[in-house]
C-alpha positions, -999 to +999 in steps of 0.1 A: -355+087+203-332+113+188-318+111+154-281+107+164-290+077+186-309+062+157-279+067+133-253+052+157-274+023+169-286+014+135-253+015+119-237-008+145-265-033+139-260-032+102-222-039+106-229-068+129-256-081+106-233-080+076-206-098+096-229-127+099-251-127+067-221-125+044-212-160+058-242-175+074-274-167+055-275-196+031-304-220+036-296-244+064-310-279+067-315-285+105-293-314+117-289-332+149-277-309+178-241-324+177-239-315+140-256-281+139-226-259+144-207-278+117-236-276+094-239-239+100-202-232+093-202-253+062-228-230+046-203-202+044-197-204+007-232-211-004-248-177-002-249-157-035-277-133-029-302-125-002-329-100+002-357-095+028-378-070+047-369-065+083-383-051+116-358-040+143-364-031+179-341-023+207-349-031+243-333-019+275-322-041+304-358-040+318-371-054+285-388-021+275-387-011+238-366+020+233-363+021+195-381+006+166-373+007+129-380-012+097-369-014+061-354-036+034-320-050+024-303-067-005-270-086-003-248-099-030-215-116-025-188-106-026-188-071-012-221-057-023-251-047-001-279-022+002-296-016+035-324+009+037-342+021+069-376+034+060-389+042+095-385+062+117-360+080+094-348+073+059-312+061+058-294+040+032-261+022+034-246+010+001-214-009-004-198-018-037-163-018-054-145-011-021-166+019-011-192+024+016-218+051+013-241+063+041-269+084+027-296+104+046-321+118+020-340+141+043-308+158+055-294+159+020-260+145+031-239+115+023-206+101+035-182+080+015-155+059+031-132+030+020-143-005+029-105-012+033-107+009+065-127-020+080-100-047+075-096-050+112-133-050+119-159-078+117-174-063+086-143-076+068-161-110+065-183-093+039-153-093+015-143-128+025-112-117+043-118-136+075-137-169+082-165-166+107-148-190+131-119-166+134-142-138+145-168-157+166-170-187+190-201-205+179-222-228+200-256-245+196-285-236+219-318-253+225-345-250+198-373-226+206-405-216+187-396-237+157-361-221+154-327-236+160-306-211+180-269-204+180-249-182+202-220-163+186-195-146+209-169-123+194-133-134+200-125-097+203-143-087+235-137-050+230-165-047+204-199-031+208-218-065+210-208-092+235-230-118+219-252-125+189-281-150+190-290-164+157-323-182+150-327-203+119-354-224+103-352-248+074-348-218+050-321-199+068-318-170+092-352-159+106-342-138+136-311-122+151-306-108+186-277-085+193-267-081+230-245-052+237-220-046+265-247-029+286-270-059+282-294-041+259-309-063+232-315-054+196-338-078+179-341-081+141-367-103+125-369-110+087-399-115+064-402-122+027-368-138+026-354-145-009-323-166-011-301-169-042-326-151-065-318-124-091-315-089-075-317-054-087-280-046-090-286-009-095-292-007-057-254-013-052-245+019-071-249+052-055-246+086-072-252+116-049-282+136-061-277+173-070-276+194-039-265+166-016-234+174+005-208+146+003-183+141+031-151+121+025-144+100+055-113+080+064-134+053+079-172+045+083-189+060+113-190+039+145-173+008+130-156-013+157 
């Protein structure tokens, strides 16, 4: 896997993840199938903070693993998040006060762009600009392996992902699967989930270290 492929693929997953977690990550009490979608949507305003470790893998149409990564993230509503890839390359994405930073420590470079540039993109849900039902069609699937599954299909069919599968347990989101337009699947599973607990707010503030090149961008890379 080359670095550019990692950067582009990873960023797109983060964007799609934030689209959902900003609205859907609050603890969800599993209901009867006919009530599940309504129960999911009603949780939109409940999330305050969320942090977890994650493992991410991307599989091709044959089911073979093409890319693996792992790291941690912290989310605080509204409009603040910190997402760090620790393997295979270090990369951090930080959003706060209307600004999105993408920082790559080993390359000693960072880019800064306005979150306002994403107003027409799914990430706008992070700021509460658009309800999830305006961006996705949501339907309930059969339960599997102790998880209740939902399919979320973007209303804008021109995006990078044609469908997102969301697996939740009685605490909230446990696994997400992003299916792109080429039928490749990116799976993200979460461990050590912490809902609505105090978080280290210093993670949402980025100051470029001395010697790091800062690029001013009109919009974040690869946002759809």
